[in-house]
Structures are given as structure tokens and as C-alpha cells.
C-alpha positions, 0 to 999 in steps of 0.5 A: 499501499503505497498511502502516506497515513498514519495511525490516529489520535482516540479522541478524534478517530474518523475526524482524523482518517476523513482529514488524511483522505482528503488531504491525499486527494487535495494533494493529489496523491488518490484521484478520481477513481481510486479504489481504497484498500479492502476494510480490513486492510484499511482500518489495521493500517489507520489502527482502527476498528471497522466500525470507526473507518466507516464513520470516516466513510460517511462523512467522506460521503457527504463531502461527495468525496468518495462513492460506496459501492456494493457487490463484488467489484464493490468498495469504497472509490474516490469521486469528483464533487459534482456542483448539486453536492455542494449547492445542496450543503450551501442551502442545507447551511442557509437554512440553519443559519437563517439569513435575514432578507437583507442578506440575500439582497446584499449579496445578490446586489454584489453579483448579479448587476455584473452577472448581467454586464457581462452578458450583455457584451455576450449574449446571442439571440439563442439566449434572448430566445430560451431567457423570453421562453422561460419568461413565456412559461412563468407567465402561463403558471398562475398559480405559480407552481411551477415557478416555484419549483424551476422556472425562477431559478432556470433564468438566473441560472442562464445567465451565469451560464452565458457569463461562463464563471463556476464560482459565480455560478455555485453562489447565485444558483445557491442563493437562488435555491435557498430562496425559492425555499423560502418563497414556499413557506412564504406562500408567494402569491400571483401579484409576485409572480408577475412583478417578477416576469415584468422584473425579468422582461426589463432585465432581458429587454436590456439584454436584448438592447446590450446595453451592460448598464441599462441591464444592471440597472434592471437586474438591480430594480428587480433584487430590491422588488422581490425583497419587497414582496417577499417581506410584504407576502403574511399568507403563510405560517411563517414571514421573511424578514429582515434577521430571518423566517419568524413564525406568523402570529396568528393571533395578533392579527 
């Protein structure tokens, strides 16, 4: 066995194993598709029990770094972390941190107006057609079901895709997914949907004119309108405030 792993300390066994394997991956000593030694051999190498090793494997699976395959040709294999795994982790983090709507607005205003500036210089006729069709589909869903589940995210994802920046894509898509979850909870309505569609139309119009300044301003206006609309929504069991999601006190109304 060519790996340079060390025996681990008893007080943090599984975490120590995780750190060593993760370090070997980042150092490219372990590559995508590599199979780790058998549980028996690897546990003996670390000087730990199989249960401790399996606990470490579960953590690495959650990180998206490891895949456990069953059967005769099974085992633990190094895998490439995919965007979905990272996005889901960020969305879960946002949920437990419970940011206020102002925090979502701030990160969006830092990034998305700049994205559409880039888009205004790169966008194609096909891209414009995609965005226009997206808006048409949203307008045909007055109950907001598809809007909540995928169309709003698809609109913003398309803009990020045009910018061709993977890091920005990760941040924007994660924030959008978190906001969609909040929209489900606070029960945005048809009026909110219309406001979103109108904002998207203004953005697309500016992009069609290849006007970076106008597109940036349209996006900024849209982000601020979304904040106002979400804070005004009072139909759900919870409301979104500048401090985060709060359970609505029906008795005070």
C-alpha cells in the first residue's frame, strides 16, 4: 500500500481519517476513480476499528468525495465532487443559519448586476429566445407552481451560464435555491409572480439592446422588488423579515 497515512488519535478517530484521506485527494495522491484498500486492511493500517473507518467514510460520502459501491466489484472509490452536492450543502447551511432577507439581497446586489453586464456583451439571439420562452412559461402558471420549482432558477442560471464563471454559478444557484425554499414557506402569490415576470422582461429588454448599464440597473431594481414582495407576503405560516424566517403569530392579526 503506497499511501502515507498515519495511525490516528483516539479522541478524534473518524475526523482524523477524514482529514488524511481528504488531504491525499487534494494533494492528488488519490485520484478520481481510485479504489481504497479493503476495510480490513485500511482499518488495520490506521490502527482503528472497522466501525470508525465506516464513520469516516460516511462523512466523506456527505462531502461528495467518496462513493461506496456494493457487490463483488464494490468498495470505496474516490469521486469528483459535483455541483449539486455543494449547492445542497450551501442551501442546508443557509437554512440553519436563517439569514434575513436583507442578507440575501446584499449578496445578490454584489453579484447579479455584474453578471448581466457581462451577459450584455456575450448574449446571443438563442440566449434571448431561451429567456423569453422562460418568461412566457412563467406567465402561464398563475398558481406559481412551476415558478416556485424551477423556472425562476432556470432564468437566473441561464444568465450565470452566459457569464461562464463556475464560482459565480455556485453562489448564485445556491442563493436562488435557498430563496425558492423561502418562497414556498411564505406562500408568494400571483401578484408576486407578475412582479417577477415584469422584472425579468426589463432585464431581457436591456440585454437585447446590448446595454450593460441598463441591464445592471434592471437587475438591481428586480432584486429590490423581490425583497419587498417577499417581506410583504403574509399568507404562509411563516414570514421572512430582515432578521430571517419567523413563525407568524396569527393571534396578533
